N, C-alpha and C positions, 0 to 999 in steps of 0.2 A: 906894723909888721904883720904879714899875712900868716894865718894859721891854717895849714893844709891838712885835709883829712886823710893823710897817707895810711895810717893804721886801719881806719875803718874800711878804706878801699881794699887794702891788702887782705883783711879778714873776709871780705865779701868775694874776692876773686880767687885767692890762692887755692881753695878746695878744687876748683875746676881747671886751674892753670898751675900745675906743679912747678915750683921754682920761680914763681912770679914775685917781682919786686916793684916797689914804688920809689922813685927818685925825684927830688925837687932840686933844681939848680937856680941860683940867683940870675945867671945869664948864660946864654949859649948862642952860637950863630943861628942854629935852627934845630929844633928837636928832631925833625925828620932826618936832617943831614947827620946829626950825631948818632942816631940809631943805625942809619945805613953804614956809617963808618965802622961802628962796632960790629955789625953783622958781617961785613966783609973781612973783619979781623978775627972772626970766629966766635964772637959773643952772640949766641943764638937763643938765650933764655928769654922767656916772656917778661916784658918790662913796661911800666908806665913811666914815661919821662915828662916831667912838668918843668917849664921854664918861666920864671917871673919876668924875664925880658929876653927878647931875641934881637940879635943885631943883623941877621940876614934871613928873616922869615920868608917862606915861599908858599905860593898858592898854585893853583892850576895854570897851565899854559905859560909858566915862567913868571907869573905876576908876583910882585912883592907883597908881603903880608905884614902890616905893622903890628907891633906888640903894645902900642899905646905910649903915652908920655910917662906914665907911672906904673909900677908893678900893680897888677890887678885890674888895669883898664881893659885888658884883653886876656882871656884865658887861652894859653897856648900849651898844648901837650901832644905827645905821640904815644901810641900803643904799638909796641913791637912784639911779634910772636911768630913762631913757625906754623905754617898751615899746610895741610895736605888735602888738596881738592882736585877733582878731575876737571871741574868747570868753574872758573873764577868770574864768569859773566854775572853781573848784577851786584857784585860786592860793594861797589861805591854807593849804589842806591840803598843797599841794606844798612850801610854805615850811616848815611845821611838820615835815613828813616829813624834809626836808633836815637840819634842826637835830637831830632825834632820831637819824637815822642817823649823823651826824657825832660825836655826843657819847658814846653808850654803848648796848650791846645790850639792857640792861635797861629802857630808857626806852620809853614808849608815848605815843601821840598821842590826846588827847581832843578830839573834834570841837568846833570847826573847827581849832584850832591851839594848844591848850595842851599843853605837854610835861609828862608825869606820870611820877613814880616811885612805884609802889605807891599810886595814887590820891591823891597829893599833888603840887601844882603845883611844878615845878622851873624852868620857863621859860614866858614868854608872848610873844605876837607881836601886833603891831598894824600893819596895812597901810592906808595912805591914798594917795589919788591926786589929782592936779589936772590939769586940761586947760589947756594953754597953746598957743593957736592950733591947729595940726593935731596937736600932740603931747600924749600923755598920759604924765605923769611919775608913777612909783610910788615911794613911800617905805615901806620894809619895816623896821619897828622890832623889835628883839629884846632881851629882858631875861632873863638867866640867873643864877639864884642860885648863887653859888660857895661861900660859907661859910654857917654856920648863921644863920638869919634870925629877926627879931623875930616872935613869934606873937601878940602882944596884938591883940585886935580881929578876929582871923581865926577863922572857923568851923572850918577845917582847917589844921593846921600845914603850912607850906611844906616842900618838899624842897630839897636843895642838892647841887651836883655833888661836893663833897668827901666825901659819903656813899659814893659809888661809886668815887671816885678821890681818895684823901687828898692826892695831890700836885698836884691841879688848881689852876690860877690863872686869873684873868681873861685875861691875855695868851695862855696856852696854849689856853684854850677858844676865844678869838677865832681863833687860827691853825687850829684844827680845823674851825671852822664857816664862816668868811667866804668863802674861795675856793670851797668846795663849794656854798655858798648862791648865789653869783653864777652859777656854772655851771648849777645846777638851775633858776634863774629864767630864764636864757636858753634852756635846754632846754624849759621850759614855754612860753615865747614861741613857739617853733617847732612844738612838738608837742601842746600842750594837756595836759589832765589825764589822758587815757587811759593813757599809759605809766607814770604814777605809781601807778595804782590798785592793782595787785597788791601792791606794797611797802607801801602804806598798810594794806591788809587785814591784813598780818602784824604791824603795829604798832598796830592799832586798840584803844584802851583800853575802848571801849564795846560792842564786838561781842558779841551774845548776852546782854547784861545788861539788866535792867529799868532804865528811865530815867524821869525826870520832867522835863517841859518847864516853862518859866517860866509858861505859862498854866495849869498844873496837870494837863495831859494826861499820862497814864502809858502806857507800852508797852515793848516789847522792841526794842532797837537791832539793826538788821539790816545794818550796814555803810553804804556810800555808793553812789550811782548813778554813771552815766557823766559827770555834770557836778559831782560832789562834794557833792550834797545828801545829808543824813543821812536814812536810811530807818528809820522807827519803826513797828512793827506795834502798833496800838492796838485797843481794842474796836470802834472805828468803821472799821477797815481800815488800810491802809498809808498813812502820812503821809510826805511829803517835806519836810524842813526845809532851806531854802536860805538863810534870813536869818541873818546873824551876830548880829543883835539878839536872837535867841532863845537863852535860856540852857538848857543841858541838863545834868542831874546824874544820876549813877547812883543807883538806889533801893536797891541792895544792895551 
């Protein structure tokens, strides 16, 4: 049976997020889907929702996200909270950076928010929002591979946290990540992307590498700009990629 650090996380986060709660479910279709349902029904309090198993987990671009064969194989959770920001640009990068910094020094961030270990995906992030009256509610979903994962049907084998830390478990990973993530999101709300940019540059998995975009365009990744857009130097000049619907892969 998994022992989740719900009380420790609540104690760390509640002072900066009034009304914050931590909830652990044995199973749900998707933590993101559940919090989006709640928000649209008027439940707009800040919450961390953890699922030991997901039956319909989702990633970016409509991809499925497995929760593993057994509870604890993959850490799946969503942080839901109301945010008031003039500019949301760069939020996904700030979230990814927070996860990378909390987990391990060897991890890198592949734009916009995939967590990589040696060019293999260890964790993914999905951010969704909904507008309710004057309030915009954000749901930040995170999935982290803890144990070795099934590779069938994948072009590149996934990575997992126990490669770096054999003693890692889903509850320990949640304790490392959750409070820091809540703090970084609130920091982003107040300060925007700018303060995060130097730390992102130090963890950028694509910087200086040849990349291929989903439309076939090739070029060299040159970091990100002041709003979190990916800069790619192509034969036609410098391109700014700001849409998360664009897929970017290293060519080398």
